[in-house]
C-alpha positions as CSV (number, residue, x, y, z in Angstrom):
1,X,-5.1,-0.1,-3.9
2,X,-7.3,2.9,-3.7
3,X,-8.6,3.8,-0.3
4,X,-11.9,5.8,-0.1
5,X,-13.7,7.5,2.7
6,X,-17.5,7.5,2.2
7,X,-19.5,10.2,3.8
8,X,-23.2,9.5,3.9
9,X,-24.7,12.7,5.4
10,X,-27.9,14.5,5.5
11,X,-28.2,18.0,4.1
12,X,-30.4,20.9,5.2
13,X,-31.9,22.2,2.0
14,X,-30.8,25.8,1.3
15,X,-28.9,26.0,4.6
16,X,-25.4,26.5,3.2
17,X,-23.6,27.8,6.2
18,X,-24.9,24.9,8.3
19,X,-24.0,22.4,5.7
20,X,-20.4,23.8,5.2
21,X,-20.0,23.5,9.0
22,X,-21.0,20.0,8.9
23,X,-18.8,19.2,5.8
24,X,-15.9,20.9,7.6
25,X,-16.5,18.7,10.8
26,X,-16.4,15.6,8.7
27,X,-13.2,16.6,7.1
28,X,-11.6,17.4,10.4
29,X,-12.7,13.9,11.7
30,X,-11.5,11.8,8.7
31,X,-8.6,13.7,7.2
32,X,-6.1,11.7,9.3
33,X,-7.7,8.4,8.4
34,X,-5.7,6.1,6.1
35,X,-7.6,7.1,2.9
36,X,-6.7,8.6,-0.5
37,X,-10.0,10.3,-1.3
38,X,-12.9,11.6,0.9
39,X,-16.3,11.6,-0.8
40,X,-19.5,13.6,-0.3
41,X,-22.9,13.2,-1.8
42,X,-24.8,15.2,-4.4
43,X,-25.5,19.0,-3.8
44,X,-24.2,18.6,-0.3
45,X,-24.0,22.4,0.3
46,X,-26.9,24.1,-1.1
47,X,-29.2,21.2,-1.6
48,X,-32.5,21.5,-3.6
49,X,-33.5,24.9,-2.5
50,X,-32.6,26.6,-5.8
51,X,-33.1,30.1,-4.6
52,X,-30.3,29.5,-2.1
53,X,-28.3,27.7,-4.7
54,X,-28.5,30.6,-7.1
55,X,-26.8,32.7,-4.5
56,X,-24.2,29.9,-3.6
57,X,-21.3,30.7,-5.8
58,X,-18.3,29.6,-3.6
59,X,-19.0,25.8,-3.2
60,X,-16.1,24.8,-5.4
61,X,-13.8,27.3,-3.5
62,X,-15.0,26.0,-0.2
63,X,-14.1,22.4,-1.0
64,X,-10.7,23.5,-2.7
65,X,-9.8,25.4,0.6
66,X,-10.8,22.4,2.8
67,X,-8.7,19.9,0.8
68,X,-5.5,22.2,0.8
69,X,-6.0,23.0,4.5
70,X,-6.3,19.4,5.6
71,X,-4.2,18.0,2.8
72,X,-6.8,15.4,1.8
73,X,-8.2,14.8,-1.7
74,X,-12.0,15.3,-1.9
75,X,-14.8,14.4,-4.4
76,X,-18.1,16.0,-3.9
77,X,-21.4,16.9,-5.6
78,X,-22.0,20.5,-5.7
79,X,-23.7,23.5,-7.6
80,X,-21.4,25.4,-9.8
81,X,-22.8,28.5,-11.6
82,X,-21.5,29.6,-15.2
83,X,-22.8,33.0,-16.0
84,X,-26.6,32.7,-16.0
85,X,-26.4,28.9,-16.0
86,X,-26.3,26.4,-13.3
87,X,-24.8,22.9,-13.2
88,X,-25.3,19.9,-10.8
89,X,-21.7,19.0,-10.8
90,X,-19.2,16.3,-9.1
91,X,-15.7,17.5,-8.7
92,X,-12.5,16.1,-7.6
93,X,-9.7,18.2,-5.8
94,X,-6.3,16.9,-4.9
95,X,-4.6,17.3,-1.5
96,X,-3.3,20.7,-2.7
97,X,-6.9,21.9,-3.4
98,X,-6.2,21.9,-7.1
99,X,-9.3,21.0,-9.2
100,X,-8.5,17.6,-11.2
101,X,-11.7,17.1,-12.8
102,X,-15.3,18.3,-13.0
103,X,-18.4,16.4,-14.3
104,X,-21.9,18.1,-15.1
105,X,-24.8,15.7,-14.6
106,X,-26.2,14.5,-17.9
107,X,-29.6,13.1,-16.8
108,X,-31.7,15.7,-14.7
109,X,-34.4,14.4,-12.5
110,X,-37.7,16.2,-12.2
111,X,-37.5,19.7,-10.8
112,X,-33.8,19.8,-11.6
113,X,-34.7,20.6,-15.1
114,X,-36.2,23.8,-13.9
115,X,-32.8,25.1,-12.6
116,X,-29.9,23.3,-13.9
117,X,-28.6,22.8,-17.5
118,X,-27.8,19.3,-18.7
119,X,-24.2,18.2,-19.1
120,X,-23.0,16.6,-22.2
121,X,-19.6,15.1,-21.6
122,X,-18.1,12.1,-19.9
123,X,-15.1,12.7,-17.6
124,X,-12.4,10.5,-16.0
125,X,-9.8,11.6,-13.7
126,X,-6.3,10.0,-13.4
127,X,-5.7,9.6,-9.7
128,X,-3.0,7.7,-8.0
129,X,-2.9,5.2,-10.7
130,X,-6.6,4.9,-11.1
131,X,-9.0,6.3,-13.7
132,X,-12.0,7.6,-11.6
133,X,-15.2,8.3,-13.5
134,X,-17.8,10.5,-12.1
135,X,-21.5,10.3,-12.8
136,X,-24.4,11.6,-10.6
137,X,-27.6,9.9,-9.1
138,X,-30.2,9.4,-12.0
139,X,-27.2,8.8,-14.5
140,X,-27.2,5.4,-12.6
141,X,-30.2,4.3,-14.9
142,X,-28.3,4.7,-18.1
143,X,-25.9,2.1,-19.3
144,X,-25.7,4.5,-22.4
145,X,-23.2,6.6,-20.3
146,X,-21.5,4.1,-17.9
147,X,-20.6,1.8,-20.8
148,X,-18.7,4.3,-22.7
149,X,-17.1,5.7,-19.4
150,X,-15.7,2.3,-18.7
151,X,-14.8,1.2,-22.3
152,X,-14.0,4.4,-24.1
153,X,-12.9,6.6,-21.2
154,X,-11.1,3.7,-19.3
155,X,-12.7,4.3,-15.9
156,X,-11.6,1.8,-13.2
157,X,-14.1,3.1,-10.7
158,X,-17.3,5.0,-11.2
159,X,-18.4,7.3,-8.2
160,X,-22.0,8.6,-8.3
161,X,-22.8,11.3,-5.6
162,X,-26.6,10.9,-5.3
163,X,-29.8,12.2,-3.5
164,X,-31.8,9.0,-4.1
165,X,-35.2,9.1,-2.5
166,X,-36.5,7.3,0.5
167,X,-38.1,3.8,-0.3
168,X,-36.0,3.1,-3.3
169,X,-32.9,1.6,-1.6
170,X,-33.4,-1.7,-3.5
171,X,-33.1,-0.1,-6.8
172,X,-30.3,2.1,-5.8
173,X,-28.2,-0.8,-4.7
174,X,-29.1,-3.1,-7.7
175,X,-28.0,-0.2,-10.1
176,X,-24.7,0.0,-8.4
177,X,-24.2,-4.0,-8.6
178,X,-25.4,-4.0,-12.3
179,X,-23.4,-1.0,-13.6
180,X,-20.3,-2.7,-11.8
181,X,-20.8,-6.1,-13.4
182,X,-21.7,-5.1,-16.9
183,X,-18.6,-3.0,-17.1
184,X,-16.2,-4.9,-14.6
185,X,-15.4,-1.8,-12.7
186,X,-15.9,-0.7,-9.1
187,X,-19.0,1.5,-8.6
188,X,-19.6,3.8,-5.5
189,X,-23.2,4.6,-4.9
190,X,-22.8,7.6,-2.5
191,X,-26.1,8.7,-1.3
192,X,-27.5,11.3,1.1
193,X,-28.8,10.4,4.4
194,X,-32.4,11.5,5.4
195,X,-32.6,15.0,6.9
196,X,-35.3,17.6,6.3
197,X,-36.0,15.7,3.1
198,X,-36.2,11.9,3.0
199,X,-33.4,9.9,1.3
200,X,-32.8,6.2,1.3
201,X,-29.0,6.4,2.3
202,X,-27.7,2.7,1.9
203,X,-24.5,4.0,0.1
204,X,-23.0,0.9,-1.6
205,X,-19.7,0.1,-3.1
206,X,-19.8,-2.7,-5.6
207,X,-17.0,-5.0,-6.7
208,X,-16.1,-5.4,-10.5
209,X,-18.1,-8.8,-10.4
210,X,-21.4,-7.1,-9.1
211,X,-20.8,-8.4,-5.4
212,X,-21.2,-5.9,-2.6
213,X,-17.9,-4.7,-1.1
214,X,-19.5,-2.4,1.3
215,X,-23.1,-1.2,2.1
216,X,-24.4,1.2,4.8
217,X,-27.6,-0.3,5.9
218,X,-29.2,2.8,7.1
219,X,-30.6,6.0,6.1
220,X,-29.0,8.0,8.9
221,X,-25.6,9.8,8.8
222,X,-23.0,7.3,8.5
223,X,-19.1,6.8,7.4
224,X,-17.2,3.9,5.9
225,X,-13.8,3.3,4.7
226,X,-13.3,0.9,1.7
227,X,-10.2,-0.4,-0.1
228,X,-10.4,-1.0,-3.8
229,X,-7.9,-3.5,-5.4
230,X,-6.7,-3.2,-8.9
231,X,-6.2,-6.9,-9.4
232,X,-10.0,-7.4,-9.1
233,X,-10.6,-5.4,-12.2
234,X,-8.7,-8.1,-14.3
235,X,-10.2,-11.0,-12.5
236,X,-13.8,-9.6,-13.4
237,X,-12.9,-9.1,-16.9
238,X,-11.9,-12.7,-17.3
239,X,-14.8,-14.1,-15.5
240,X,-17.3,-11.8,-17.2
241,X,-16.1,-11.4,-20.7
242,X,-19.0,-9.1,-21.8
243,X,-16.8,-6.3,-23.2
244,X,-15.4,-8.7,-25.8
245,X,-18.9,-10.0,-26.7
246,X,-20.2,-6.6,-27.7
247,X,-21.9,-6.4,-31.1
248,X,-22.1,-2.5,-31.5
249,X,-22.9,-3.0,-35.4
250,X,-26.0,-4.8,-34.4
251,X,-27.2,-2.5,-31.6
252,X,-27.7,0.5,-33.7
253,X,-30.0,-1.3,-36.1
254,X,-32.2,-2.9,-33.6
């Protein structure tokens, strides 16, 4: 089993210190829960205030220190600078605070293109007997990345830290279910709550057969603990044999 803590939180755009305090409080509250990995949404420290984000260069260090202090593995969506470039990133740290994997968002949305560089690599992280794939928000719309993440990178679960806008919760949860079913993996659609910007919340975990394991039916701050079971992966592959039906030699010619 893999036990996840899902933190659906509002973010104050550009208020780095306020957001860090809120994140630390959440870690304090849930580190003693019976969970393997505590998960936070996209750009949960600096948000979409790019002037503030440009100065926010310790987000990875902040989470690393939190993970080590509270001895809890953490996955979070953050901003990472690299020289003059900036990346919308998802990272996973183990309970010692050591970085286990980093994914840079491939599909940038709207004004994200004005600040961030596009990523170009798919990433899975071996973690407690599971292969965790990381994608971010708008990546949900592209089976072109989720399918190879599952079938070439062997992801068992795909976690999508997101900032999905208000009014689009049906599409958000549908993408979660569809990406899960078409690849027979778990998906974790981890969204922001509404704050000074409006997001649809409704964080959702989908089973490998596309059914809903958990959904937070709110746009407010919320938390859920979910348990993923390895045997459901094989059950779904037997029940939905789409992987074995793929015709790659045809698709490239259509």
